[in-house]
C-alpha positions in Angstrom: -73.3 128.4 105.4 -70.6 130.1 107.4 -70.2 129.9 111.1 -70.4 132.7 113.6 -66.6 132.6 114.0 -66.0 132.8 110.3 -68.4 135.8 110.0 -66.6 137.6 112.9 -63.2 137.0 111.3 -64.5 138.2 107.9 -66.1 141.4 109.4 -62.8 142.1 111.3 -60.7 141.7 108.2 -63.0 143.8 106.1 -62.4 146.7 108.5 -58.6 146.0 108.4 -58.3 145.3 112.1 -55.9 142.9 113.7 -57.0 141.1 116.8 -54.7 143.4 118.8 -56.5 146.5 117.4 -59.8 145.0 118.4 -58.4 144.5 121.9 -57.3 148.1 122.1 -60.8 149.3 121.0 -63.0 146.8 123.0 -60.9 145.3 125.8 -61.7 141.8 124.5 -58.4 140.0 124.8 -56.8 138.2 121.9 -57.3 134.7 123.3 -61.0 135.3 123.7 -61.4 136.9 120.3 -59.4 134.0 118.8 -61.8 131.5 120.5 -64.8 133.4 119.0 -63.3 133.4 115.5 -62.3 129.7 115.7 -65.8 128.7 117.1 -64.3 127.6 120.4 -66.8 129.8 122.2 -69.6 132.3 121.4 -69.8 135.9 122.5 -72.8 137.0 124.6 -75.3 139.4 123.1 -73.7 142.5 124.5 -70.2 141.5 123.1 -71.7 140.6 119.7 -73.4 144.0 119.6 -70.2 145.7 120.5 -68.3 143.9 117.7 -71.1 144.6 115.3 -70.8 148.3 116.0 -67.0 148.2 115.8 -66.9 146.4 112.5 -69.9 148.5 111.2 -71.5 145.2 110.3 -75.1 144.1 110.3 -75.8 142.5 113.7 -78.3 140.0 112.1 -75.7 138.9 109.5 -73.1 138.4 112.3 -75.4 136.5 114.5 -77.3 134.3 112.0 -75.6 134.7 108.6 -78.7 136.2 107.1 -79.0 139.7 105.9 -81.6 141.9 107.4 -84.9 141.9 105.6 -85.9 145.2 107.2 -86.5 148.3 105.1 -85.6 151.8 106.3 -89.2 152.3 107.5 -89.0 149.0 109.5 -85.8 150.1 111.2 -87.3 153.5 112.0 -90.4 151.8 113.4 -88.3 149.5 115.5 -86.2 152.4 116.8 -89.3 154.3 117.8 -90.8 151.2 119.5 -87.6 150.6 121.4 -87.4 154.3 122.5 -90.9 154.1 123.8 -90.1 150.8 125.7 -87.0 152.5 127.1 -89.0 155.6 128.2 -91.7 153.4 129.8 -89.1 151.4 131.7 -86.9 154.2 132.9 -89.8 156.6 133.8 -90.7 154.4 136.8 -89.1 155.0 140.2 -87.2 151.9 141.1 -87.8 149.3 138.4 -88.1 145.9 140.0 -87.3 142.3 138.9 -88.4 139.5 141.2 -89.0 142.1 143.9 -85.4 143.5 143.7 -84.4 146.8 142.1 -82.8 146.5 138.7 -79.3 147.9 138.1 -78.6 150.0 135.1 -76.7 147.0 133.6 -79.7 144.8 134.1 -82.0 147.3 132.5 -79.7 147.6 129.5 -79.5 143.8 129.2 -83.3 143.6 129.4 -83.6 146.3 126.7 -81.2 144.4 124.4 -83.3 141.3 124.8 -86.5 143.3 124.1 -85.0 144.6 120.9 -84.2 141.1 119.7 -87.8 140.1 120.5 -89.2 143.2 118.7 -87.1 142.4 115.6 -88.2 138.8 115.6 -91.8 139.7 116.0 -91.6 142.2 113.2 -89.9 139.6 110.9 -92.5 137.0 111.7 -95.4 139.4 111.3 -94.1 140.5 107.8 -94.3 136.9 106.7 -98.0 136.7 107.3 -99.2 139.9 105.7 -100.6 139.0 102.3 -98.6 140.8 99.5 -101.6 142.6 98.3 -102.0 144.3 101.7 -98.3 145.2 102.0 -97.3 148.8 101.6 -94.3 149.8 99.6 -91.9 150.5 102.6 -89.1 152.0 100.6 -88.2 155.5 101.8 
């Protein structure tokens, strides 16, 4: 199985980007990107998402090496669920964490973590639905 660094390099090369081009588009300097691609360090979730979007690559494949097992319907359901969570969190006046107001950056980070949790829950839940009760989710 390939490493995260190898997958990052493959995704970058598929798009035809040099490390310098990635720097111009993301502000991730060449040394940092090189460390990521050579498995010297790992990007945080936000950076991995940014690279996934830039490379137009599946986030799950980049992070785990596995391709997404979600259908279009699953992706739509996840997006709707995340939109509802976002609405619920941002509709409150002064969202707090440990008694302190959360910054916009903290809220975004929290939402990213929630999306990972929602996707993992969806994936696990799909495993335990007997095939005879599964609906054809192809749209």
